[in-house]
Structures are given as C-alpha cells and as structure tokens.
C-alpha beads as a LAMMPS data file, in Angstrom:
LAMMPS data file: protein, C-alpha beads

106 atoms
105 bonds

1 atom types
1 bond types

-500.0 500.0 xlo xhi
-500.0 500.0 ylo yhi
-500.0 500.0 zlo zhi

Masses

1 110.0

Atoms # bond

1 1 1 235.788 -422.512 50.897
2 1 1 237.799 -425.633 50.916
3 1 1 234.975 -427.947 52.554
4 1 1 232.553 -426.330 49.339
5 1 1 235.274 -426.748 47.327
6 1 1 235.852 -430.365 48.096
7 1 1 232.433 -431.026 48.203
8 1 1 231.991 -429.463 44.622
9 1 1 234.823 -432.028 43.761
10 1 1 233.261 -434.805 45.291
11 1 1 229.627 -433.908 43.815
12 1 1 231.466 -433.255 39.904
13 1 1 230.074 -429.989 40.538
14 1 1 231.538 -426.863 38.370
15 1 1 232.560 -424.437 41.064
16 1 1 230.034 -421.908 42.503
17 1 1 226.972 -424.765 41.612
18 1 1 225.529 -425.450 45.034
19 1 1 222.671 -423.960 46.835
20 1 1 221.185 -424.676 49.913
21 1 1 219.534 -427.217 49.362
22 1 1 223.083 -428.684 49.885
23 1 1 223.846 -427.866 53.255
24 1 1 223.236 -430.978 54.836
25 1 1 226.131 -432.937 52.817
26 1 1 228.451 -429.736 52.770
27 1 1 227.962 -429.918 57.168
28 1 1 228.792 -434.035 56.657
29 1 1 231.745 -433.355 54.688
30 1 1 232.529 -430.069 57.093
31 1 1 232.643 -432.565 60.250
32 1 1 234.321 -435.798 58.495
33 1 1 237.039 -432.797 57.266
34 1 1 237.048 -431.210 60.807
35 1 1 237.678 -435.213 62.297
36 1 1 240.253 -435.997 60.138
37 1 1 242.181 -432.970 60.161
38 1 1 241.286 -433.084 63.854
39 1 1 240.280 -429.054 63.960
40 1 1 237.396 -427.884 66.510
41 1 1 233.645 -428.172 64.350
42 1 1 233.441 -424.761 65.556
43 1 1 236.125 -422.944 63.731
44 1 1 233.752 -423.221 60.397
45 1 1 230.850 -422.162 61.619
46 1 1 226.818 -423.069 60.142
47 1 1 226.296 -419.518 59.559
48 1 1 229.336 -419.030 57.448
49 1 1 228.779 -422.097 55.491
50 1 1 225.099 -421.191 55.017
51 1 1 226.316 -417.535 53.647
52 1 1 228.509 -418.807 51.146
53 1 1 225.868 -421.672 50.033
54 1 1 222.992 -418.909 49.075
55 1 1 225.473 -416.444 47.695
56 1 1 226.830 -415.690 44.454
57 1 1 230.537 -417.798 43.584
58 1 1 231.974 -414.180 43.637
59 1 1 232.171 -412.327 46.409
60 1 1 232.862 -408.435 45.661
61 1 1 233.333 -406.890 48.687
62 1 1 235.626 -409.316 49.983
63 1 1 237.619 -408.935 45.903
64 1 1 238.120 -405.305 46.645
65 1 1 239.178 -405.910 50.057
66 1 1 242.236 -408.259 49.266
67 1 1 242.655 -406.868 45.756
68 1 1 243.584 -403.434 47.237
69 1 1 245.627 -404.862 49.926
70 1 1 247.411 -406.699 47.085
71 1 1 248.107 -403.334 44.668
72 1 1 248.909 -401.472 47.980
73 1 1 251.966 -404.793 48.348
74 1 1 253.007 -404.752 45.106
75 1 1 253.730 -400.652 45.421
76 1 1 255.654 -401.642 48.102
77 1 1 258.041 -403.940 46.605
78 1 1 258.829 -401.777 43.882
79 1 1 259.088 -398.704 45.892
80 1 1 260.974 -399.925 48.745
81 1 1 259.048 -397.971 50.919
82 1 1 257.299 -399.739 54.186
83 1 1 257.798 -403.284 54.429
84 1 1 255.451 -405.942 52.458
85 1 1 253.275 -408.214 54.054
86 1 1 255.604 -411.065 54.735
87 1 1 254.050 -415.366 54.375
88 1 1 250.173 -415.217 55.102
89 1 1 247.627 -412.644 55.536
90 1 1 243.952 -414.235 56.647
91 1 1 241.055 -412.035 56.105
92 1 1 237.799 -412.615 57.744
93 1 1 234.130 -411.574 55.697
94 1 1 232.202 -412.259 58.591
95 1 1 233.751 -409.343 60.640
96 1 1 235.922 -407.877 57.901
97 1 1 239.129 -407.665 60.003
98 1 1 242.728 -409.052 58.356
99 1 1 245.859 -410.854 60.133
100 1 1 249.284 -410.746 58.909
101 1 1 250.620 -413.739 60.366
102 1 1 254.557 -413.812 60.029
103 1 1 256.235 -417.144 60.526
104 1 1 259.505 -416.150 59.176
105 1 1 262.209 -417.560 60.973
106 1 1 263.976 -414.887 63.618

Bonds

1 1 1 2
2 1 2 3
3 1 3 4
4 1 4 5
5 1 5 6
6 1 6 7
7 1 7 8
8 1 8 9
9 1 9 10
10 1 10 11
11 1 11 12
12 1 12 13
13 1 13 14
14 1 14 15
15 1 15 16
16 1 16 17
17 1 17 18
18 1 18 19
19 1 19 20
20 1 20 21
21 1 21 22
22 1 22 23
23 1 23 24
24 1 24 25
25 1 25 26
26 1 26 27
27 1 27 28
28 1 28 29
29 1 29 30
30 1 30 31
31 1 31 32
32 1 32 33
33 1 33 34
34 1 34 35
35 1 35 36
36 1 36 37
37 1 37 38
38 1 38 39
39 1 39 40
40 1 40 41
41 1 41 42
42 1 42 43
43 1 43 44
44 1 44 45
45 1 45 46
46 1 46 47
47 1 47 48
48 1 48 49
49 1 49 50
50 1 50 51
51 1 51 52
52 1 52 53
53 1 53 54
54 1 54 55
55 1 55 56
56 1 56 57
57 1 57 58
58 1 58 59
59 1 59 60
60 1 60 61
61 1 61 62
62 1 62 63
63 1 63 64
64 1 64 65
65 1 65 66
66 1 66 67
67 1 67 68
68 1 68 69
69 1 69 70
70 1 70 71
71 1 71 72
72 1 72 73
73 1 73 74
74 1 74 75
75 1 75 76
76 1 76 77
77 1 77 78
78 1 78 79
79 1 79 80
80 1 80 81
81 1 81 82
82 1 82 83
83 1 83 84
84 1 84 85
85 1 85 86
86 1 86 87
87 1 87 88
88 1 88 89
89 1 89 90
90 1 90 91
91 1 91 92
92 1 92 93
93 1 93 94
94 1 94 95
95 1 95 96
96 1 96 97
97 1 97 98
98 1 98 99
99 1 99 100
100 1 100 101
101 1 101 102
102 1 102 103
103 1 103 104
104 1 104 105
105 1 105 106
C-alpha cells in the first residue's frame, strides 16, 4: 500500500486513481524503495501490487475484518475482560491471516 501511495503522490494523483497500466511505474518505485530501505523485493510480491491496482480503492472484506477486530478490542478495553492487543496487528490480505506483534518492554 505504501508503494502505491507514494506512486500516487509522485504522479500527483488522488488515492485510487491508478490502474493496471501503472504497473511498470509502480514496480520501478518498489525497487527504488526496497533498495533505499534495505528490504528484499520479494516482501512485496508482484501479484499483490497487480491485485491492488486492478481492484477498487476500498477492500470491503479487509475493512470488515479489521473493523471487527477493532470493535472487539474496544469492547475488551471498556469491559476490562481480556487483554487488548498491544502495539501492532498485521493483517495479510493475501492469505487472510493476522499477526499480533507485541513490542512492549517485558
């Protein structure tokens, strides 16, 4: 998402104004960003970028999952039952799995 966001900023476009025709430019930017941040390009698969460019600007299934988790965490925080997520929740839309990353000090 960050690659596409920066592509839109560089091209002066509004969010969601990309298409599959922009894929070569997005791939070039991905390569530049990965080299700058010392990240392996395989962390951002071509198929994911294609899917994001072809699809709509909103991803209802992902929004539903993240919204449900957020609601659950608000209820936990208000009721005091259960421990809320700490720090980060990463959701992989490709395989539908989420990962909680607790980076708080022990």
